N, C-alpha and C positions, 0 to 999 in steps of 0.2 A: 405515401407520406415520407418526406425527406428525414433521414436520421441525422441527429446532431453528432458532433464530435464526441461528446460525453456518452451518448448512447452507443456509438461505435466502440468506445473504450470498454464500457461495462459488458458489452456483448462479446468482447474478445476479438473484434474485427480490426484492431490496430496491430501493428507489428509488435512482436514480443520485446524487441530491444527498446522501442519507443515507450511502450507501456511500462516496462520495468524501470528504465533509467529516468524518464521524465515524470510520469505519474508516481512511480514507486520511490526510487532513491532520492531524486531531487525534490519532488513534491513533499514527501514525508519529512525530509530534512528541513526544508524551508518552513513548513507549517510548525514543526516542533520548535525550531529556534525562535520564530516570531512569537508563538504563544508563550514560550518560556520567558521571553523578554517582557511581555505584556502582563502576564498573570503572576500573582504572588505565590501560588501554590502549585507544586508538581502534580498534585491530585487533579486540580483543574486543567492543567496542561494535558494530562493523560486522558481526561474525560472529553476534551475537545478533539484530540488527535485520534482517539479510538474509532469513532465513526468513519473518519477518512481512511484509516487503515483497513477497516472492513471493506469499504468501497473499492480501494485499490487492490485488495486481495482478490476480490471477485474478478475484476477486470484482468489482472495479470494472470490469474489461474486459467481463465477462459482463453486468454491469448496464448498461453503456453500449450493448451490443448489443441489449438489451431495451428501451432508452429510447424512448419514443414522442413526446417533445417535440421542440424545435428540434434539428436535427442537429448544429449547432455545439457544443452542450454535450457530446454524445457524442464528438465529435472532440477537443475540448479535454481531456476526461478521459483519453482514450487518449494524447494528447501528453504530459500530465503523468505518466502511468504510465511512458512511455518515458524521460522526463527523470529521474524518480526512480530508475529502475533503472540508467541510465547513470551518474548521479551516485554512486550507492551502489557500483557496480562500480569506478569510477575512484577513489573514496575507499578502497576495499578494496585496490586495487593500490598506491596511495600509502602506505597503512599497512603494507604488506608490505615496502616498500623503505626 
């Protein structure tokens, strides 16, 4: 069975740079801005963005595990995943209060 592009991403089969910058940084920024412009509530924005963040976290984490280059890039990618998730969780908590 032929694997789709999204399957390759979630399995960590795409390059770390592509996964991080395209799916992670740019994808997350675009989704966040577009939903913030459309939806009236930051709570709704965060509820829409969070599933995508979980999805990209898995793909980027797995891609960093498969990365064969300098170890520092793999570690930095994982640190950013943790920071993004903590930030999103704290923002969700703040939007609830």
